[in-house]
N, CA, C and O atoms as CSV, one atom per row, in Angstrom:
chain,resi,resn,atom,element,x,y,z
A,1,MET,N,N,25.116,-16.314,-15.954
A,1,MET,CA,C,23.980,-15.392,-15.832
A,1,MET,C,C,24.362,-14.028,-15.152
A,1,MET,O,O,24.949,-14.067,-14.070
A,2,THR,N,N,24.030,-12.718,-15.788
A,2,THR,CA,C,23.997,-11.341,-15.568
A,2,THR,C,C,23.395,-10.932,-14.651
A,2,THR,O,O,22.751,-11.746,-13.989
A,3,ASP,N,N,23.388,-9.603,-14.302
A,3,ASP,CA,C,22.661,-9.305,-12.511
A,3,ASP,C,C,21.938,-8.206,-13.337
A,3,ASP,O,O,22.249,-7.398,-14.212
A,4,PRO,N,N,20.762,-8.580,-12.604
A,4,PRO,CA,C,19.559,-7.809,-13.176
A,4,PRO,C,C,20.061,-6.362,-13.453
A,4,PRO,O,O,20.998,-5.789,-12.898
A,5,ASP,N,N,19.284,-5.917,-14.375
A,5,ASP,CA,C,19.499,-4.224,-14.626
A,5,ASP,C,C,18.866,-3.254,-13.457
A,5,ASP,O,O,17.663,-2.997,-13.505
A,6,PRO,N,N,19.616,-2.767,-12.499
A,6,PRO,CA,C,19.394,-2.118,-11.599
A,6,PRO,C,C,18.619,-1.145,-12.000
A,6,PRO,O,O,18.127,-0.531,-11.054
A,7,HIS,N,N,18.237,-0.661,-13.321
A,7,HIS,CA,C,17.520,-0.058,-13.491
A,7,HIS,C,C,16.068,0.044,-13.941
A,7,HIS,O,O,15.272,0.979,-14.031
A,8,MET,N,N,16.025,-1.065,-14.153
A,8,MET,CA,C,14.481,-2.168,-14.170
A,8,MET,C,C,13.628,-2.188,-12.817
A,8,MET,O,O,14.036,-2.494,-11.697
A,9,PRO,N,N,12.707,-1.902,-13.087
A,9,PRO,CA,C,11.469,-1.959,-12.007
A,9,PRO,C,C,11.634,-3.688,-11.279
A,9,PRO,O,O,11.897,-4.622,-12.036
A,10,ARG,N,N,11.458,-3.902,-9.893
A,10,ARG,CA,C,11.616,-5.377,-9.900
A,10,ARG,C,C,10.412,-5.977,-9.533
A,10,ARG,O,O,9.987,-5.438,-8.512
A,11,PRO,N,N,9.682,-6.871,-9.939
A,11,PRO,CA,C,8.666,-7.590,-9.835
A,11,PRO,C,C,8.157,-7.613,-8.236
A,11,PRO,O,O,8.848,-7.801,-7.235
A,12,ARG,N,N,7.039,-7.414,-8.312
A,12,ARG,CA,C,6.352,-6.900,-6.902
A,12,ARG,C,C,5.818,-8.093,-6.264
A,12,ARG,O,O,5.054,-8.922,-6.760
A,13,ARG,N,N,6.193,-8.074,-5.397
A,13,ARG,CA,C,5.976,-9.502,-4.505
A,13,ARG,C,C,4.312,-9.817,-4.481
A,13,ARG,O,O,3.552,-9.024,-5.035
A,14,ARG,N,N,3.769,-11.093,-3.766
A,14,ARG,CA,C,2.795,-10.589,-3.276
A,14,ARG,C,C,2.546,-10.318,-2.061
A,14,ARG,O,O,3.369,-10.793,-1.278
A,15,PRO,N,N,1.670,-9.695,-1.583
A,15,PRO,CA,C,1.122,-9.328,-0.163
A,15,PRO,C,C,1.187,-10.714,0.583
A,15,PRO,O,O,0.487,-11.669,0.248
A,16,VAL,N,N,2.008,-10.739,1.529
A,16,VAL,CA,C,1.435,-11.986,2.468
A,16,VAL,C,C,0.634,-11.105,4.099
A,16,VAL,O,O,0.906,-10.028,4.629
A,17,ARG,N,N,-0.168,-11.944,4.377
A,17,ARG,CA,C,-0.984,-11.510,5.514
A,17,ARG,C,C,-0.354,-12.161,6.501
A,17,ARG,O,O,0.045,-13.325,6.477
A,18,PRO,N,N,-0.234,-10.993,7.797
A,18,PRO,CA,C,0.372,-11.577,8.697
A,18,PRO,C,C,-0.240,-12.785,9.640
A,18,PRO,O,O,-1.366,-13.219,9.399
A,19,SER,N,N,0.495,-13.270,10.647
A,19,SER,CA,C,-0.207,-13.761,12.017
A,19,SER,C,C,-1.231,-13.260,12.251
A,19,SER,O,O,-1.363,-12.037,12.295
A,20,ALA,N,N,-2.198,-14.110,12.455
A,20,ALA,CA,C,-3.421,-13.710,13.863
A,20,ALA,C,C,-2.798,-13.371,15.080
A,20,ALA,O,O,-3.432,-12.770,15.947
A,21,ASP,N,N,-1.257,-13.798,15.279
A,21,ASP,CA,C,-1.026,-13.458,16.549
A,21,ASP,C,C,-0.294,-12.132,16.707
A,21,ASP,O,O,-0.258,-11.598,17.816
A,22,ARG,N,N,0.561,-11.321,15.163
A,22,ARG,CA,C,0.910,-10.481,15.015
A,22,ARG,C,C,-0.249,-8.997,14.994
A,22,ARG,O,O,-0.292,-7.841,15.416
A,23,VAL,N,N,-0.736,-9.575,14.523
A,23,VAL,CA,C,-2.339,-8.597,14.213
A,23,VAL,C,C,-3.194,-8.097,15.714
A,23,VAL,O,O,-3.789,-7.070,16.040
A,24,ARG,N,N,-2.965,-9.103,16.237
A,24,ARG,CA,C,-3.657,-9.533,17.740
A,24,ARG,C,C,-2.541,-7.891,18.905
A,24,ARG,O,O,-2.804,-6.907,19.596
A,25,ARG,N,N,-1.299,-8.676,18.361
A,25,ARG,CA,C,-0.348,-7.951,19.019
A,25,ARG,C,C,-0.532,-6.382,18.664
A,25,ARG,O,O,-0.799,-5.706,19.657
A,26,LEU,N,N,-0.429,-5.564,17.266
A,26,LEU,CA,C,-0.467,-4.876,16.317
A,26,LEU,C,C,-1.504,-3.909,17.313
A,26,LEU,O,O,-1.211,-2.963,18.043
A,27,ALA,N,N,-2.741,-4.507,17.049
A,27,ALA,CA,C,-3.832,-4.245,17.792
A,27,ALA,C,C,-3.510,-3.497,19.411
A,27,ALA,O,O,-3.540,-2.332,19.809
A,28,GLU,N,N,-3.210,-4.776,20.045
A,28,GLU,CA,C,-3.608,-4.476,21.520
A,28,GLU,C,C,-1.678,-2.690,21.533
A,28,GLU,O,O,-1.586,-1.722,22.287
A,29,LEU,N,N,-0.843,-3.061,20.565
A,29,LEU,CA,C,-0.064,-1.912,20.520
A,29,LEU,C,C,-0.945,-0.162,20.765
A,29,LEU,O,O,-1.176,0.704,21.608
A,30,GLY,N,N,-1.100,-0.433,19.704
A,30,GLY,CA,C,-2.038,0.714,19.208
A,30,GLY,C,C,-3.118,1.301,20.079
A,30,GLY,O,O,-3.457,2.472,19.913
A,31,GLU,N,N,-3.832,0.327,21.258
A,31,GLU,CA,C,-4.167,0.631,22.197
A,31,GLU,C,C,-3.968,0.844,23.162
A,31,GLU,O,O,-4.802,1.353,23.910
A,32,TRP,N,N,-2.347,0.417,23.632
A,32,TRP,CA,C,-1.899,1.003,24.498
A,32,TRP,C,C,-1.014,2.438,24.158
A,32,TRP,O,O,-0.717,3.219,25.062
A,33,HIS,N,N,-0.698,2.635,22.948
A,33,HIS,CA,C,-0.434,3.855,22.345
A,33,HIS,C,C,-1.629,5.096,23.350
A,33,HIS,O,O,-1.630,5.955,24.231
A,34,ARG,N,N,-2.514,4.338,22.372
A,34,ARG,CA,C,-3.876,5.321,22.126
A,34,ARG,C,C,-3.847,5.636,24.184
A,34,ARG,O,O,-3.777,6.839,24.432
A,35,ASN,N,N,-3.883,4.914,25.197
A,35,ASN,CA,C,-4.066,5.093,26.553
A,35,ASN,C,C,-2.633,5.710,26.549
A,35,ASN,O,O,-2.811,6.874,26.909
A,36,TRP,N,N,-1.522,5.549,26.360
A,36,TRP,CA,C,-0.532,5.974,26.377
A,36,TRP,C,C,-0.354,7.474,26.707
A,36,TRP,O,O,-0.061,7.989,27.786
A,37,VAL,N,N,-0.634,8.113,25.361
A,37,VAL,CA,C,-1.122,9.300,24.647
A,37,VAL,C,C,-1.761,10.444,25.720
A,37,VAL,O,O,-1.347,11.552,26.063
A,38,ALA,N,N,-3.119,9.559,26.138
A,38,ALA,CA,C,-3.900,9.957,26.617
A,38,ALA,C,C,-3.340,10.883,28.370
A,38,ALA,O,O,-3.585,12.009,28.803
A,39,ARG,N,N,-2.333,9.423,29.071
A,39,ARG,CA,C,-2.182,10.228,30.050
A,39,ARG,C,C,-0.719,10.527,30.237
A,39,ARG,O,O,-0.089,10.367,31.283
A,40,HIS,N,N,-0.341,10.900,29.295
A,40,HIS,CA,C,0.987,11.785,28.841
A,40,HIS,C,C,0.906,13.005,27.808
A,40,HIS,O,O,1.917,13.705,27.728
A,41,ALA,N,N,0.080,13.249,27.209
A,41,ALA,CA,C,0.091,14.444,26.360
A,41,ALA,C,C,0.229,15.349,26.885
A,41,ALA,O,O,0.814,16.168,26.176
A,42,ASP,N,N,-0.112,15.872,28.270
A,42,ASP,CA,C,0.271,17.175,29.099
A,42,ASP,C,C,1.614,16.996,29.642
A,42,ASP,O,O,1.360,18.016,30.283
A,43,SER,N,N,2.325,16.811,29.861
A,43,SER,CA,C,3.210,16.353,30.133
A,43,SER,C,C,4.257,16.851,28.683
A,43,SER,O,O,5.066,17.735,28.966
A,44,ALA,N,N,4.270,16.605,27.954
A,44,ALA,CA,C,4.870,16.615,26.048
A,44,ALA,C,C,4.832,18.061,25.889
A,44,ALA,O,O,3.864,18.815,25.790
A,45,GLY,N,N,6.020,18.284,25.884
A,45,GLY,CA,C,7.371,19.518,25.473
A,45,GLY,C,C,6.337,19.499,24.013
A,45,GLY,O,O,5.943,18.467,23.472
A,46,PHE,N,N,5.993,21.071,23.505
A,46,PHE,CA,C,5.550,21.198,22.094
A,46,PHE,C,C,6.110,22.785,21.679
A,46,PHE,O,O,5.464,23.827,21.792
A,47,HIS,N,N,7.754,22.601,21.078
A,47,HIS,CA,C,8.214,23.669,20.649
A,47,HIS,C,C,8.568,24.232,18.607
A,47,HIS,O,O,9.447,24.179,17.746
A,48,PRO,N,N,6.792,24.845,18.887
A,48,PRO,CA,C,7.004,25.599,17.601
A,48,PRO,C,C,8.095,26.162,16.709
A,48,PRO,O,O,8.408,26.143,15.519
A,49,ASP,N,N,8.660,26.834,18.219
A,49,ASP,CA,C,9.681,27.713,17.477
A,49,ASP,C,C,11.077,26.997,16.532
A,49,ASP,O,O,12.090,27.472,16.020
A,50,GLU,N,N,10.383,25.388,16.660
A,50,GLU,CA,C,11.887,24.222,16.346
A,50,GLU,C,C,11.446,24.462,14.684
A,50,GLU,O,O,12.282,24.126,13.844
A,51,HIS,N,N,10.255,24.988,14.263
A,51,HIS,CA,C,10.036,24.892,12.898
A,51,HIS,C,C,9.562,26.293,11.928
A,51,HIS,O,O,8.616,26.512,11.172
A,52,PRO,N,N,10.931,27.207,12.457
A,52,PRO,CA,C,10.129,28.738,12.133
A,52,PRO,C,C,10.126,28.559,10.527
A,52,PRO,O,O,10.899,29.340,9.972
A,53,THR,N,N,9.512,27.810,9.780
A,53,THR,CA,C,9.716,28.129,7.891
A,53,THR,C,C,8.516,29.518,8.265
A,53,THR,O,O,7.536,29.660,8.997
A,54,PRO,N,N,9.237,30.305,7.341
A,54,PRO,CA,C,7.906,31.388,7.579
A,54,PRO,C,C,6.756,30.606,6.300
A,54,PRO,O,O,7.153,30.045,5.279
A,55,GLY,N,N,5.336,30.768,6.705
A,55,GLY,CA,C,3.998,30.781,5.923
A,55,GLY,C,C,3.771,29.101,5.970
A,55,GLY,O,O,2.932,28.463,5.335
A,56,SER,N,N,4.936,28.507,7.066
A,56,SER,CA,C,4.651,27.165,7.317
A,56,SER,C,C,3.427,26.724,8.167
A,56,SER,O,O,3.196,26.881,9.366
A,57,ASP,N,N,2.723,26.132,7.189
A,57,ASP,CA,C,1.400,25.171,8.047
A,57,ASP,C,C,1.544,23.937,9.336
A,57,ASP,O,O,0.582,23.599,10.027
A,58,TYR,N,N,3.010,23.338,9.491
A,58,TYR,CA,C,3.531,22.453,10.009
A,58,TYR,C,C,2.850,22.792,11.741
A,58,TYR,O,O,2.968,21.779,12.430
A,59,ASN,N,N,2.380,23.648,12.294
A,59,ASN,CA,C,2.192,23.824,14.113
A,59,ASN,C,C,0.341,23.093,13.283
A,59,ASN,O,O,-0.026,22.034,13.792
A,60,LEU,N,N,-0.235,23.455,12.590
A,60,LEU,CA,C,-1.334,22.261,12.001
A,60,LEU,C,C,-1.163,21.053,11.622
A,60,LEU,O,O,-1.907,20.291,12.239
A,61,HIS,N,N,-0.519,20.556,10.888
A,61,HIS,CA,C,-0.437,19.441,10.724
A,61,HIS,C,C,0.502,18.660,10.924
A,61,HIS,O,O,0.457,17.430,10.915
A,62,HIS,N,N,1.496,19.418,11.134
A,62,HIS,CA,C,2.844,18.443,11.576
A,62,HIS,C,C,3.346,18.213,12.933
A,62,HIS,O,O,4.565,18.051,12.988
A,63,VAL,N,N,2.577,18.149,14.268
A,63,VAL,CA,C,2.639,18.570,15.362
A,63,VAL,C,C,3.734,16.952,15.749
A,63,VAL,O,O,3.590,15.807,15.320
A,64,ASP,N,N,4.755,17.515,16.686
A,64,ASP,CA,C,5.468,17.051,17.207
A,64,ASP,C,C,5.479,17.271,18.446
A,64,ASP,O,O,5.709,18.426,18.804
A,65,LEU,N,N,5.254,16.315,19.380
A,65,LEU,CA,C,5.656,16.246,20.766
A,65,LEU,C,C,7.004,15.442,21.484
A,65,LEU,O,O,7.644,14.509,20.998
A,66,GLU,N,N,7.130,15.855,22.281
A,66,GLU,CA,C,7.925,15.263,23.024
A,66,GLU,C,C,7.757,14.884,24.701
A,66,GLU,O,O,7.914,15.648,25.654
A,67,ALA,N,N,7.408,13.526,24.709
A,67,ALA,CA,C,7.419,13.062,26.266
A,67,ALA,C,C,8.470,13.403,26.730
A,67,ALA,O,O,9.394,13.876,26.068
A,68,PRO,N,N,8.474,13.159,28.258
A,68,PRO,CA,C,9.711,13.362,29.066
A,68,PRO,C,C,10.427,11.683,29.375
A,68,PRO,O,O,9.638,10.777,29.643
A,69,PRO,N,N,11.591,11.456,29.325
A,69,PRO,CA,C,12.098,10.915,29.046
A,69,PRO,C,C,11.125,9.145,30.287
A,69,PRO,O,O,10.304,8.268,30.018
A,70,ALA,N,N,11.664,9.412,31.123
A,70,ALA,CA,C,10.524,8.837,31.963
A,70,ALA,C,C,8.943,7.952,31.128
A,70,ALA,O,O,8.622,6.766,31.199
A,71,ALA,N,N,8.430,8.806,30.585
A,71,ALA,CA,C,7.675,8.441,29.930
A,71,ALA,C,C,7.717,7.802,28.312
A,71,ALA,O,O,6.735,7.173,27.917
A,72,GLN,N,N,8.607,7.953,27.638
A,72,GLN,CA,C,9.100,7.791,27.073
A,72,GLN,C,C,9.855,6.042,26.931
A,72,GLN,O,O,9.665,5.147,26.108
A,73,ASP,N,N,10.597,6.121,27.947
A,73,ASP,CA,C,10.979,4.736,28.256
A,73,ASP,C,C,10.151,3.386,28.759
A,73,ASP,O,O,10.476,2.200,28.710
A,74,GLU,N,N,8.836,4.096,29.309
A,74,GLU,CA,C,7.449,3.591,29.962
A,74,GLU,C,C,6.985,2.942,28.883
A,74,GLU,O,O,6.615,1.768,28.890
A,75,PHE,N,N,6.994,3.981,27.541
A,75,PHE,CA,C,5.985,3.533,26.413
A,75,PHE,C,C,6.971,2.188,25.749
A,75,PHE,O,O,6.414,1.303,25.099
A,76,HIS,N,N,8.390,2.167,25.988
A,76,HIS,CA,C,8.949,1.628,24.636
A,76,HIS,C,C,9.062,0.465,25.405
A,76,HIS,O,O,9.231,-0.508,24.669
A,77,ALA,N,N,9.036,0.170,26.625
A,77,ALA,CA,C,9.211,-0.851,27.192
A,77,ALA,C,C,7.817,-2.329,27.148
A,77,ALA,O,O,7.850,-3.553,27.025
A,78,ARG,N,N,6.734,-1.263,27.333
A,78,ARG,CA,C,5.926,-1.743,27.417
A,78,ARG,C,C,5.778,-2.471,25.539
A,78,ARG,O,O,5.731,-3.651,25.191
A,79,ALA,N,N,5.756,-1.735,25.042
A,79,ALA,CA,C,6.022,-1.744,23.221
A,79,ALA,C,C,6.244,-3.472,23.195
A,79,ALA,O,O,5.624,-4.488,22.880
A,80,ARG,N,N,7.318,-3.131,23.645
A,80,ARG,CA,C,8.748,-4.495,23.576
A,80,ARG,C,C,7.686,-5.741,23.867
A,80,ARG,O,O,7.146,-6.520,23.081
A,81,GLN,N,N,7.615,-5.631,25.140
A,81,GLN,CA,C,6.377,-7.187,26.239
A,81,GLN,C,C,5.354,-7.268,25.130
A,81,GLN,O,O,5.437,-8.371,24.591
A,82,ILE,N,N,4.295,-6.404,24.520
A,82,ILE,CA,C,3.430,-6.567,23.460
A,82,ILE,C,C,4.381,-7.345,22.551
A,82,ILE,O,O,4.212,-8.563,22.480
A,83,MET,N,N,5.127,-6.911,22.017
A,83,MET,CA,C,5.642,-7.473,21.260
A,83,MET,C,C,6.312,-8.608,20.194
A,83,MET,O,O,6.507,-8.883,19.010
A,84,GLY,N,N,6.573,-9.197,22.117
A,84,GLY,CA,C,7.418,-10.380,22.176
A,84,GLY,C,C,8.749,-10.116,22.095
A,84,GLY,O,O,9.520,-10.953,21.626
A,85,LEU,N,N,9.081,-9.165,22.452
A,85,LEU,CA,C,10.655,-8.775,22.338
A,85,LEU,C,C,11.817,-9.018,23.573
A,85,LEU,O,O,13.045,-8.956,23.527
A,86,ASP,N,N,11.028,-9.272,24.513
A,86,ASP,CA,C,11.460,-8.289,25.590
A,86,ASP,C,C,11.136,-9.871,26.885
A,86,ASP,O,O,11.327,-9.729,28.093
C-alpha cells in the first residue's frame, strides 16, 4: 500500500460534540475570564508604540494588554483548576 498523496485534501472528520462536563468547564472558564478582565483591565499596560506601522488600525481592532505577572499567574492557576488540570 502506498502513502496518501500529501497534495490531496484529507477527508473531513465528523464534528464531535464536547461532553457536557467540557461545555460546563468552558462556560465557567469564560465567566472567570470576564470577571478577571474586569478586575485587572486598569492595571494592564497598553503599548501602541510597539505596533508603529504607519496607517495601521491596530490600536482600533487588535488591542493587546499585558496584565502584571501576578495577575497572569492568578488567571492561569484558576483556569487550570477549572479545566481539571490541577
